[in-house]
C-alpha positions as CSV (number, residue, x, y, z in Angstrom):
1,M,20.1,-21.0,-4.9
2,Q,18.0,-17.9,-5.3
3,K,14.9,-20.1,-6.4
4,T,15.5,-22.4,-3.3
5,M,15.7,-19.4,-0.9
6,S,12.5,-17.9,-2.4
7,S,10.7,-21.1,-2.2
8,S,11.7,-21.4,1.5
9,R,10.3,-18.1,2.3
10,F,6.9,-19.2,0.9
11,V,7.0,-22.4,2.8
12,L,7.7,-20.4,6.0
13,F,4.9,-18.1,5.2
14,L,2.5,-21.1,4.9
15,L,3.7,-22.5,8.1
16,L,3.0,-19.4,10.0
17,S,-0.6,-19.5,8.9
18,L,-1.4,-22.7,10.9
19,A,-5.0,-23.7,10.8
20,P,-5.8,-27.4,9.9
21,F,-8.5,-29.6,8.7
22,S,-10.2,-31.8,11.1
23,F,-13.0,-34.3,11.8
24,S,-15.8,-33.8,14.3
25,H,-14.7,-34.3,18.0
26,Q,-16.4,-34.0,21.2
27,K,-14.8,-31.3,23.5
28,D,-13.8,-33.8,26.2
29,Q,-12.2,-36.2,23.6
30,I,-10.2,-33.4,22.1
31,Q,-9.1,-32.1,25.5
32,E,-8.2,-35.7,26.8
33,T,-6.4,-37.1,23.6
34,F,-4.6,-33.9,22.6
35,H,-3.3,-33.4,26.3
36,E,-2.3,-37.0,26.5
37,C,-0.3,-36.8,23.1
38,L,1.6,-33.8,24.4
39,S,2.4,-35.3,27.7
40,N,6.1,-36.0,26.6
41,I,6.9,-32.3,26.0
42,Q,4.5,-30.5,28.4
43,T,5.8,-28.3,31.1
44,P,3.5,-26.6,33.8
45,N,1.2,-23.9,32.7
46,T,1.2,-24.7,29.0
47,F,-2.1,-26.4,28.4
48,F,-5.4,-24.8,29.3
49,T,-9.1,-25.9,29.0
50,P,-12.3,-23.9,29.7
51,N,-12.3,-25.6,33.1
52,D,-9.1,-23.7,34.0
53,T,-9.6,-20.3,35.8
54,N,-7.1,-18.4,33.5
55,F,-8.4,-19.9,30.3
56,T,-10.7,-16.8,29.4
57,Q,-7.9,-14.4,30.4
58,I,-5.4,-16.1,28.0
59,L,-8.0,-16.3,25.3
60,K,-8.8,-12.5,25.5
61,S,-5.2,-11.5,25.9
62,R,-4.9,-10.8,22.2
63,A,-8.6,-10.4,21.3
64,I,-8.5,-6.7,20.7
65,N,-11.8,-6.8,18.6
66,L,-14.7,-6.9,20.9
67,K,-16.8,-8.6,18.1
68,F,-14.9,-11.8,18.9
69,R,-15.4,-11.6,22.7
70,T,-19.1,-12.0,22.7
71,P,-20.7,-15.2,24.3
72,S,-21.8,-16.6,20.9
73,T,-18.3,-16.4,19.4
74,P,-16.9,-19.9,18.9
75,K,-14.2,-20.7,21.5
76,P,-11.4,-23.2,21.4
77,D,-11.6,-26.4,23.2
78,A,-8.1,-25.9,24.6
79,I,-5.1,-23.6,24.5
80,F,-1.5,-24.8,24.2
81,T,1.3,-22.2,24.8
82,P,4.6,-23.9,23.5
83,L,7.9,-22.6,24.8
84,N,10.0,-23.5,21.8
85,E,10.0,-25.0,18.2
86,T,10.0,-28.6,19.3
87,H,6.8,-28.0,21.2
88,I,5.2,-26.6,18.1
89,Q,6.2,-29.5,16.0
90,T,4.9,-32.0,18.5
91,A,1.6,-30.2,18.7
92,V,1.3,-30.1,14.9
93,I,2.1,-33.9,14.7
94,C,-0.4,-34.7,17.4
95,A,-3.1,-32.6,15.9
96,K,-2.6,-34.2,12.4
97,K,-2.6,-37.7,14.0
98,L,-5.7,-37.2,16.0
99,G,-7.5,-35.1,13.3
100,I,-7.8,-32.0,15.5
101,H,-8.3,-28.6,13.9
102,L,-5.7,-25.9,14.9
103,R,-5.7,-22.2,15.0
104,T,-2.3,-20.4,15.6
105,R,-2.0,-17.1,17.2
106,S,1.1,-14.9,17.1
107,G,1.9,-11.6,18.6
108,G,0.5,-9.7,15.7
109,H,-2.9,-8.1,15.2
110,D,-5.8,-10.2,13.9
111,Y,-8.6,-8.0,12.6
112,E,-10.9,-10.9,11.7
113,G,-10.0,-13.1,14.7
114,L,-8.9,-16.0,12.5
115,S,-6.3,-17.1,15.0
116,Y,-8.5,-17.7,17.9
117,T,-12.1,-18.2,16.7
118,S,-13.7,-19.8,13.5
119,V,-16.8,-19.8,11.4
120,M,-16.1,-23.1,9.9
121,G,-18.3,-25.0,12.4
122,R,-15.5,-27.3,13.8
123,P,-14.1,-27.8,17.2
124,F,-10.5,-26.5,17.3
125,V,-7.5,-25.9,19.6
126,V,-5.4,-22.7,19.7
127,I,-1.6,-22.8,19.7
128,D,-0.8,-19.6,21.4
129,L,2.8,-18.4,20.8
130,S,3.0,-15.7,23.4
131,K,5.7,-17.4,25.4
132,M,7.9,-17.4,22.4
133,Q,8.7,-13.6,22.1
134,D,12.4,-13.1,22.0
135,V,13.6,-10.1,20.0
136,N,17.2,-9.8,18.7
137,V,18.3,-6.4,17.4
138,D,21.7,-6.5,15.5
139,L,23.0,-3.2,15.0
140,A,26.1,-4.5,13.0
141,D,24.1,-5.7,10.0
142,N,21.0,-3.6,10.6
143,S,18.6,-6.4,11.3
144,V,15.9,-7.4,13.8
145,W,14.9,-11.1,14.3
146,A,11.7,-11.5,16.3
147,E,10.1,-14.8,17.5
148,T,6.6,-15.2,16.2
149,G,5.0,-14.5,19.6
150,A,6.5,-11.1,20.0
151,T,4.2,-8.1,19.8
152,I,5.0,-5.1,17.5
153,G,5.2,-3.1,20.7
154,K,8.0,-5.2,22.0
155,V,9.8,-5.0,18.8
156,Y,9.6,-1.2,18.8
157,Y,10.8,-1.0,22.4
158,R,13.7,-3.4,21.8
159,V,14.8,-1.4,18.6
160,A,14.6,2.0,20.5
161,E,16.3,0.4,23.6
162,K,19.3,-1.0,21.4
163,N,19.8,2.3,19.8
164,R,19.9,4.4,22.9
165,L,23.3,6.2,23.3
166,V,23.7,5.2,27.0
167,Q,23.5,1.4,26.3
168,I,25.7,1.5,23.2
169,M,28.3,3.7,24.7
170,N,28.5,1.7,28.0
171,T,28.8,-1.5,25.9
172,G,31.5,-0.1,23.7
173,F,33.2,2.4,26.0
174,P,32.6,1.5,29.6
175,E,35.7,3.6,30.6
176,L,33.6,6.7,30.0
177,G,31.2,5.9,32.8
178,L,28.5,7.5,30.7
179,K,25.3,8.0,32.8
180,K,21.7,8.8,31.7
181,E,21.9,12.3,33.0
182,D,24.9,13.0,30.7
183,C,22.6,12.6,27.7
184,F,19.9,14.6,26.1
185,E,17.4,13.2,23.7
186,M,16.4,15.6,20.9
187,S,15.2,15.9,17.3
188,W,17.6,16.4,14.4
189,I,16.8,20.1,14.1
190,E,17.2,20.5,17.9
191,S,20.6,18.9,17.7
192,V,21.6,21.4,14.9
193,M,20.6,24.2,17.3
194,H,22.5,22.6,20.1
195,I,25.7,22.2,18.0
196,M,25.5,25.7,17.0
197,E,25.1,26.7,20.8
198,Y,21.7,28.6,20.5
199,P,19.9,28.7,23.7
200,K,16.8,26.4,23.9
201,I,14.4,29.3,23.9
202,V,15.7,30.4,20.4
203,P,13.4,28.9,17.6
204,P,14.9,27.1,14.6
205,S,13.8,29.8,12.2
206,V,16.8,31.8,13.4
207,L,18.7,29.6,10.9
208,L,17.0,31.4,8.0
209,E,18.5,34.6,8.9
210,R,22.1,33.9,7.4
211,K,23.7,35.2,10.5
212,P,26.6,33.3,12.0
213,S,26.0,31.8,15.5
214,F,29.5,32.8,16.6
215,L,32.0,35.4,15.5
216,N,35.7,35.2,16.5
217,Y,39.2,34.6,15.4
218,F,39.9,31.0,14.7
219,K,42.1,28.4,13.0
220,A,40.9,25.0,11.9
221,K,42.5,21.8,10.5
222,S,41.2,18.4,9.6
223,D,42.1,14.7,9.4
224,F,40.5,11.4,8.4
225,V,40.9,8.2,10.3
226,R,40.8,4.7,8.7
227,E,42.3,2.5,11.5
228,V,41.3,2.4,15.2
229,I,43.6,4.7,17.4
230,P,45.3,2.5,19.9
231,E,45.0,3.2,23.6
232,S,48.6,4.5,23.8
233,G,47.7,7.1,21.0
234,L,44.6,8.3,22.8
235,E,46.6,8.6,26.1
236,G,49.2,10.9,24.3
237,M,46.4,12.9,22.8
238,W,44.7,13.4,26.1
239,K,48.2,14.5,27.6
240,I,48.6,17.2,24.9
241,M,45.0,18.4,25.2
242,L,45.1,18.7,29.0
243,E,48.6,20.5,29.0
244,D,47.4,23.5,27.0
245,E,44.5,25.7,26.5
246,S,44.1,23.2,23.7
247,P,41.9,23.4,20.6
248,L,38.5,21.6,20.2
249,M,38.5,18.3,18.5
250,I,35.2,17.0,16.8
251,W,35.0,13.5,15.6
252,N,32.4,12.8,12.9
253,P,31.6,9.1,12.3
254,Y,31.5,7.9,8.8
255,G,30.1,4.8,7.2
256,G,26.5,4.2,6.0
257,I,25.8,5.6,2.6
258,M,29.1,7.6,2.6
259,S,30.8,4.1,2.3
260,K,28.6,3.0,-0.6
261,I,29.4,5.9,-3.0
262,P,32.5,5.2,-5.1
263,E,35.4,7.6,-4.5
264,S,35.5,8.7,-8.1
265,S,31.8,9.6,-8.4
266,I,32.4,13.2,-7.2
267,P,35.6,15.1,-6.2
268,F,35.0,14.3,-2.5
269,P,37.0,11.0,-2.1
270,H,36.9,10.1,1.5
271,R,34.4,7.0,1.3
272,N,34.7,3.4,2.0
273,G,37.1,2.6,5.0
274,V,37.0,5.9,6.6
275,L,36.0,5.5,10.3
276,F,35.6,9.2,11.2
277,K,36.7,12.6,10.3
278,V,38.6,14.9,12.8
279,Q,38.0,18.6,12.8
280,Y,40.5,20.7,15.1
281,V,39.3,24.1,15.9
282,S,41.0,26.8,18.0
283,A,39.2,30.1,18.7
284,W,40.0,33.3,20.5
285,M,38.8,36.8,20.8
286,D,42.2,38.7,21.5
287,P,44.0,39.3,18.3
288,A,47.3,39.2,20.2
289,M,46.7,35.5,21.0
290,E,46.9,34.3,17.5
291,D,50.4,32.8,17.6
292,K,49.7,31.0,20.9
293,H,46.4,29.4,19.5
294,V,47.8,28.5,16.1
295,S,50.9,26.9,17.8
296,E,48.6,24.8,20.0
297,I,46.5,23.5,17.0
298,R,49.8,22.7,15.0
299,K,51.1,20.9,18.1
300,L,48.0,18.8,18.3
301,T,47.9,17.8,14.6
302,E,51.8,17.1,13.9
303,V,48.0,30.2,8.6
304,S,45.7,33.8,9.5
305,L,43.6,36.4,11.0
306,R,40.3,37.2,9.4
307,G,38.5,40.5,9.2
308,T,41.2,42.8,10.6
309,P,41.9,46.2,9.1
310,S,44.9,44.8,7.3
311,T,43.0,42.0,5.7
312,P,42.8,42.5,1.8
313,K,39.3,43.6,0.8
314,P,37.6,43.0,-2.6
315,D,37.3,46.0,-4.9
316,A,33.8,45.1,-5.7
317,I,31.0,42.6,-4.8
318,F,28.6,41.2,-7.3
319,T,25.4,39.2,-6.2
320,P,24.1,37.4,-9.2
321,L,20.4,36.2,-9.3
322,N,20.7,33.3,-11.7
323,E,23.3,31.2,-13.7
324,T,23.3,33.6,-16.6
325,H,24.5,36.5,-14.3
326,I,27.4,34.2,-13.1
327,Q,28.4,33.3,-16.8
328,T,28.3,37.0,-17.8
329,A,30.5,38.0,-14.7
330,V,33.1,35.3,-15.5
331,I,33.2,36.3,-19.1
332,C,33.7,40.0,-18.2
333,A,36.4,39.2,-15.6
334,K,38.3,37.0,-18.0
335,K,38.2,39.6,-20.7
336,L,39.3,42.4,-18.4
337,G,41.9,40.4,-16.5
338,I,40.0,40.8,-13.2
339,H,40.7,38.3,-10.4
340,L,37.6,36.7,-9.0
341,R,36.7,35.0,-5.7
342,T,33.4,33.1,-5.4
343,R,31.5,32.9,-1.9
344,S,28.8,30.2,-1.6
345,G,26.6,29.6,1.4
346,G,29.1,27.1,3.1
347,H,31.7,27.7,5.7
348,D,35.2,29.1,4.6
349,Y,37.7,28.5,7.4
350,E,40.6,30.2,5.6
351,G,38.6,33.1,4.1
352,L,39.6,32.1,0.5
353,S,36.2,33.1,-0.8
354,Y,36.2,36.8,0.2
355,T,40.0,37.7,0.8
356,S,43.3,37.0,-0.7
357,V,47.1,36.9,0.2
358,M,48.1,36.9,-3.6
359,G,48.5,40.6,-3.7
360,R,46.1,41.2,-6.6
361,P,43.1,43.3,-6.7
362,F,40.0,41.1,-6.8
363,V,36.2,41.1,-7.0
364,V,33.9,38.8,-5.0
365,I,30.9,37.0,-6.6
366,D,28.5,36.5,-3.7
367,L,25.9,33.8,-4.3
368,S,23.8,34.6,-1.4
369,K,20.7,35.5,-3.4
370,M,20.8,32.1,-5.2
371,Q,19.6,29.9,-2.2
372,D,16.6,27.8,-3.5
373,V,16.4,24.2,-2.0
374,N,14.4,21.5,-3.7
375,V,13.6,18.4,-1.3
376,D,12.3,15.4,-3.4
377,L,11.0,12.8,-0.9
378,A,10.2,10.4,-3.9
379,D,13.9,9.8,-4.7
380,N,15.2,10.8,-1.4
381,S,17.3,13.7,-2.6
382,V,18.0,17.3,-1.9
383,W,19.2,19.8,-4.6
384,A,20.4,23.1,-3.3
385,E,21.6,26.2,-5.1
386,T,25.2,27.2,-4.3
387,G,24.1,30.1,-2.1
388,A,21.8,28.2,0.1
389,T,22.6,27.3,3.7
390,I,21.3,24.0,5.0
391,D,19.2,26.0,7.5
392,R,16.8,26.8,4.4
393,L,15.5,23.3,4.6
394,V,13.5,24.2,7.6
395,Q,11.6,26.9,5.6
396,I,11.1,24.6,2.6
397,M,9.4,21.8,4.5
398,N,7.1,24.3,6.1
399,T,6.1,25.9,2.8
400,G,5.8,22.8,0.6
401,F,2.0,22.4,1.4
402,P,0.6,25.9,2.0
403,E,-3.0,24.7,1.7
404,L,-2.7,22.9,5.1
405,G,-2.1,26.1,6.9
406,L,0.3,24.5,9.1
407,K,1.4,26.4,12.2
408,K,4.2,25.8,14.7
409,E,1.7,25.0,17.4
410,D,0.3,22.2,15.2
411,C,3.6,20.2,15.5
412,F,5.3,18.3,18.1
413,E,8.9,17.1,17.9
414,M,9.5,13.8,19.3
415,S,11.8,10.8,19.2
416,W,10.8,7.7,17.1
417,I,9.8,5.7,20.1
418,E,7.8,8.7,21.3
419,S,5.9,8.8,18.0
420,V,5.1,5.1,18.5
421,M,3.6,5.9,21.8
422,H,1.8,9.0,20.3
423,I,0.2,7.0,17.6
424,M,-0.9,4.3,20.2
425,E,-2.6,7.1,22.1
426,Y,-0.7,6.7,25.4
427,P,-0.6,9.7,27.6
428,K,2.9,11.4,27.7
429,I,3.5,10.3,31.2
430,V,3.3,6.7,30.4
431,P,6.9,5.2,29.7
432,P,7.6,3.2,26.6
433,S,8.1,0.1,28.8
434,V,4.4,-0.3,28.7
435,L,4.8,-1.8,25.3
436,L,6.4,-4.9,26.8
437,E,3.2,-5.7,28.8
438,R,1.3,-7.3,25.9
439,K,-1.8,-5.2,26.7
440,P,-3.7,-3.6,23.8
441,S,-3.8,0.2,23.8
442,F,-7.4,0.1,22.9
443,L,-10.3,-2.3,23.1
444,N,-13.5,-2.0,21.1
445,Y,-15.6,-3.3,18.2
446,F,-14.1,-2.5,14.8
447,K,-14.0,-3.3,11.2
448,A,-11.1,-2.7,9.0
449,K,-10.3,-2.7,5.2
450,S,-7.3,-1.8,3.1
451,D,-6.2,-0.5,-0.4
452,F,-3.1,0.4,-2.3
453,V,-2.6,3.5,-4.4
454,R,-0.4,3.7,-7.5
455,E,-1.5,7.0,-9.3
456,V,-2.0,10.4,-7.6
457,I,-5.7,10.9,-6.7
458,P,-7.0,14.0,-8.5
459,E,-8.4,17.0,-6.6
460,S,-11.9,16.1,-7.6
461,G,-11.5,12.6,-6.0
462,L,-10.2,14.1,-2.8
463,E,-13.2,16.6,-2.7
464,G,-15.6,13.6,-3.1
465,M,-13.7,11.8,-0.4
466,W,-14.0,14.7,2.0
467,K,-17.8,15.0,1.2
468,I,-18.5,11.4,2.2
469,M,-16.3,11.4,5.3
470,L,-17.8,14.7,6.7
471,E,-21.4,13.5,6.0
472,D,-21.3,10.5,8.4
473,E,-19.7,9.4,11.5
474,S,-17.2,8.1,9.1
475,P,-14.3,5.6,9.4
476,L,-10.7,6.7,10.1
477,M,-8.5,6.6,7.1
478,I,-4.7,6.0,7.5
479,W,-2.4,6.6,4.6
480,N,1.0,5.0,4.9
481,P,3.7,6.3,2.3
482,Y,5.7,3.6,0.4
483,G,8.7,3.8,-1.7
484,G,12.4,3.7,-0.6
485,I,13.7,0.1,0.2
486,M,10.1,-1.2,-0.3
487,S,10.3,-0.4,-4.0
488,K,13.7,-2.0,-4.4
489,I,12.7,-5.6,-3.3
490,P,11.3,-7.6,-6.2
491,E,7.6,-8.5,-5.9
492,S,8.3,-12.3,-6.1
493,S,11.0,-12.4,-3.5
494,I,8.5,-13.0,-0.7
495,P,4.7,-13.4,-0.6
496,F,4.1,-9.6,0.2
497,P,3.9,-8.1,-3.4
498,H,3.1,-4.5,-3.0
499,R,6.3,-3.0,-4.2
500,N,7.6,-0.7,-6.8
501,G,5.1,1.9,-8.0
502,V,2.9,1.9,-4.9
503,L,2.6,5.6,-3.7
504,F,0.8,4.7,-0.3
505,K,-1.3,2.1,1.5
506,V,-4.8,3.0,2.8
507,Q,-6.2,1.5,5.9
508,Y,-9.7,2.1,6.7
509,V,-11.0,1.6,10.3
510,S,-14.4,2.0,11.8
511,A,-14.7,1.5,15.6
512,W,-17.7,1.4,18.1
513,M,-18.5,0.7,21.7
514,D,-22.3,-0.2,21.3
515,P,-22.6,-3.8,19.7
516,A,-26.0,-2.6,18.4
517,M,-24.2,-0.1,16.2
518,E,-22.2,-2.7,14.1
519,D,-24.5,-2.7,11.0
520,K,-24.3,1.2,10.8
521,H,-20.5,1.2,11.0
522,V,-19.8,-1.5,8.7
523,S,-22.2,0.1,6.2
524,E,-20.1,3.4,6.6
525,I,-16.8,1.8,6.0
526,R,-18.1,-0.2,2.9
527,K,-19.5,3.1,1.5
528,V,-15.9,4.8,1.7
529,Y,-14.3,1.8,0.4
530,D,-16.8,1.5,-2.6
531,Y,-16.1,5.3,-3.4
532,M,-12.3,4.8,-3.4
533,T,-12.7,2.1,-6.1
534,T,-11.8,4.6,-9.0
535,Y,-8.6,5.8,-7.4
536,V,-6.9,2.7,-6.1
537,T,-5.4,-0.3,-7.6
538,K,-7.3,-2.5,-10.2
539,S,-7.1,-6.1,-11.6
540,P,-6.6,-6.9,-8.8
541,R,-7.7,-4.5,-6.3
542,E,-4.8,-5.0,-4.0
543,A,-5.3,-5.6,-0.1
544,Y,-2.9,-6.1,2.7
545,V,-2.9,-9.5,4.3
546,N,-2.2,-8.3,7.7
547,Y,-5.4,-6.3,7.7
548,R,-7.5,-9.5,7.2
549,D,-10.9,-8.7,5.4
550,L,-13.4,-11.5,4.9
551,D,-15.6,-9.1,2.8
552,I,-13.2,-9.8,-0.1
553,G,-13.8,-13.6,-0.1
554,M,-13.2,-16.7,1.8
555,N,-12.7,-20.4,1.2
556,G,-15.9,-22.4,0.4
557,K,-17.9,-19.3,0.0
558,S,-16.5,-17.5,-3.0
559,D,-14.0,-17.9,-5.7
560,D,-10.3,-17.5,-5.0
561,S,-9.9,-13.9,-6.3
562,W,-9.1,-12.7,-2.8
563,G,-5.9,-14.6,-2.9
564,F,-4.8,-12.4,-5.8
565,K,-5.7,-9.2,-3.9
566,Y,-3.4,-10.2,-1.1
567,F,-0.6,-11.8,-3.1
568,K,-1.0,-10.8,-6.7
569,D,0.9,-13.4,-9.0
570,N,2.7,-14.8,-5.9
571,F,-0.7,-16.5,-5.1
572,H,0.0,-19.1,-7.9
573,T,3.4,-19.8,-6.2
574,L,1.8,-20.2,-2.8
575,R,-0.8,-22.6,-4.2
576,K,1.8,-24.8,-5.8
577,I,3.8,-24.9,-2.6
578,K,0.7,-25.6,-0.6
579,T,-0.3,-28.5,-2.8
580,K,3.1,-30.0,-2.7
581,F,3.8,-29.8,1.1
582,D,0.1,-29.9,2.5
583,Y,-1.8,-31.9,0.0
584,S,-4.3,-33.1,2.6
585,N,-5.1,-29.4,3.4
586,F,-4.2,-29.8,7.1
587,F,-3.3,-26.1,7.6
588,S,-6.6,-24.4,6.7
589,H,-8.8,-21.5,7.7
590,E,-11.2,-19.0,6.2
591,Q,-8.4,-17.4,4.0
592,S,-5.8,-20.0,4.1
593,I,-4.0,-20.8,0.8
594,P,-6.2,-23.2,-1.1
595,L,-5.0,-26.4,-3.0
596,I,-4.7,-26.5,-6.7
597,D,-7.8,-28.2,-8.0
């Protein structure tokens, strides 16, 4: 079954790279015969020839590289915009029957223009999938299914839209009547500050000061919920909470990675099946009100003043600096019969770490000086000493790369969809809905190349790279970090093979507006690419197929080593499937999968 599914994925990949073999046809013959063959499935505004007024507009709609908009660039003899899969199947059958060469254009980028132009010297027709662009975001199984004609901008927008709190809450809980103005979008660290009730003008660095954000008398209790609370139960809860000056209830949703860790792996057992945790908190400032507030919180859940003069105090406090100090303190306390309390950086609702109701003298071991935090992005882990507060993470992240000299004013906190808009260089006043318009955020001449890096580039290599890039009007380099789920998928599961061991992907892009400057810019990007040879993958030098690069080879003009750069050993599998299912090489273009000789 696994082998069959894997083969199906490769077949699907091949079919998405439509571009067939054809015989010579005159333009009028192609337009007439192809149009006639499609007559049974055609609907208005799906077939266009150069004689139609909107032909050029449709052709240029996804041609973001001005190199392929010039008058000398080969143009298709017709454009067909199918509305469904049946239309595509009919178009392919007609093209194969009539010997018409096809190019297929989806919603993705096409750096070398292979989906709407050709250097193979044959007349051709473009199947433009822009009208097949539905995007289905399923939050239940954490998946997104997009039709081939959807742009990445539309995919991003629909994902962000689906995750918006207002839509989710109004779909699941319409009774709440949640409105947009009831919600505030904020970064994770802003949400921490908000929950701790700091004013907006207070910077997150206040979290490093180890000072509590509130100080009062309080009582807290907790519960875990594994079954949905019925409406009658919620009604009774609201009644109690509205009757009294009731405690605060905080519901923390569970699931995700919490459900995947076995209950026995660590002492904390509240894992799979828990819907949410309930925290009840009642707080007061007048010590005379303790009985009233404790009674209310107990009523809601069906003991305790901290810091008063009568609260038992420790006879001494020891603040160790390392594990050896702790071990020595424990040995001494055991030898001398001294009762110990240990206080870490976490909260302590009942004060058990620094007071006692057991009537014995005691000493507190305060771990506040042991607060190092190690954040390891490679294995997605955080190791914190017992005395650390979670707020210390802020400082760690800002000091991990002191060479950068990063300052607060260099940084901008934003939501994920805002980061998409920022990377695409839209002004802040432009709403994300612009991503649905299928308009490119830039339009220029450009050349792009790619690499993958599996070993850390030494400092000397980086110095040489900076030197080359500072000498010229150099290309842009974009480094995309890999790892995580990318590393867990086997290389052979789908054609894309750049998986476990890849540190990051490099994209080189050189752009210009004056067509006379092409040679200069192409020469510069090749210079940087050649320099990086020592520091990137070898045998093969891997490349990303969605950043098409005809420099590395093409059918009929070089050997097939370019295929191994894109697909590694998966290239063998792709060629076998190609030969079995397309033995006439109907689907072909400059870098289509070649047949086995």
